[in-house]
Phi, psi and omega in degrees: 000327176296320183292321179299315185290328175301313184289330176291319178295323179295321180297316180298319180297320182293321175296314181302307176302319184292314182301315182295325180287321182296324176294324182284331189252002191296340181262003178266141182241139180232141177276169186304320177296319177299322182295327187258350182284144172274116189245132178268117184265162175254144177259101185264347175210184182298321179298316180293318178301309181304314183302317182292317183299318176301312179299314180299315180297323176294315184293322179289325180289322180296311180304325182280318190254342183215055184294343177279356185312141173265105192288333180290317176297318174308311187292322178294325177293325174298316177298318182295321180295319180290318183282335177078020180204168176077016183298126175277344174233130181299142180298321177295351179262354189296314183297322182285345174271313183290312188307300179306318181299309186286334178291313174301313176305313184293312180303317183288321178295314182296322177292323176295317175296322174299316178299314174302316179298322177293324174298309182301315176296317178292323178299313179302315178299312181299318179298316180292323181296326179277325189290326184294342177267006181278152181304129176088347187275131182249137178246122179280173170307325185280343184104001170303140175234138181218156178233128180276115177268332177204130182277153175256171183229356187266211182289149175253119183282165172261176181293348178245006178301153164268130176229161177244122184224165161253137180214152176224113182255135177221169173271175183290344176268010178088001177295122181271130182248342182195140183198110170294332176300313178296325179283341181074022184222118178299155177244150182238127176197167178272141184288349173270006185243008180236182181297157189299324182295322178290316182304307181297307191294311182296329178295347178275347190264164168242157178308136181092351181279160173224120182237155173252125180251138174246110192249116178296157186301329181290343177255000179255238182254000172054233182277345188235063170295166173303129184296143173084356185268180181279349179279117180266158179303142181060029183270131172289133185240158177233131179229134163261126191231131171247123183270113185275309183204150176256126193257012179295000000 
């Protein structure tokens, strides 16, 4: 829905800008050669800059959200809008043409995302089912799986402790999404401020320990990971965690 509204708004900006340009330019005449020539313009004032910026923004948005656009038709629509004549579509029909198209496009995109999410969830379940039978892997009542890489001998945190750790997070295919190890800087935080799999898992460790956690999606970010990142909805995650200190 946001994309649909954005594109309708974009179209409204285009129409407004085109009509304004037509009024400003109606007394200027161009011969055929000038109409077809590619001219490098100079941005001499703020109006020139805003005009160019609107055109640039439109092009960027179209490439992103309407890559299937017929640019010949788009240019003809632009020319008609600037001239204020020769419209192939009545202005009052624009919204009823544009709106349903982008609504359908959005629904299709959502269906595709849902299909991908279901696939990610299924892959995660399969991974955990196979992983739980590997040597040394322990599965808790919540479904969290862990493998002890190194036992610790120091203090053991509670679910509300502040801890300092080194960690390396990947997806099940090995894609790294976050790593204090790679940054070379340990992280400190409260165990009541992180995902449930971390809260439960790190509380099983003692200072000096290093565990590998296999965290099912319901103990990770579920359906709502950070937008735009490598973690997809319903994704199973893997963390290697070294507990450096308990800071209580």
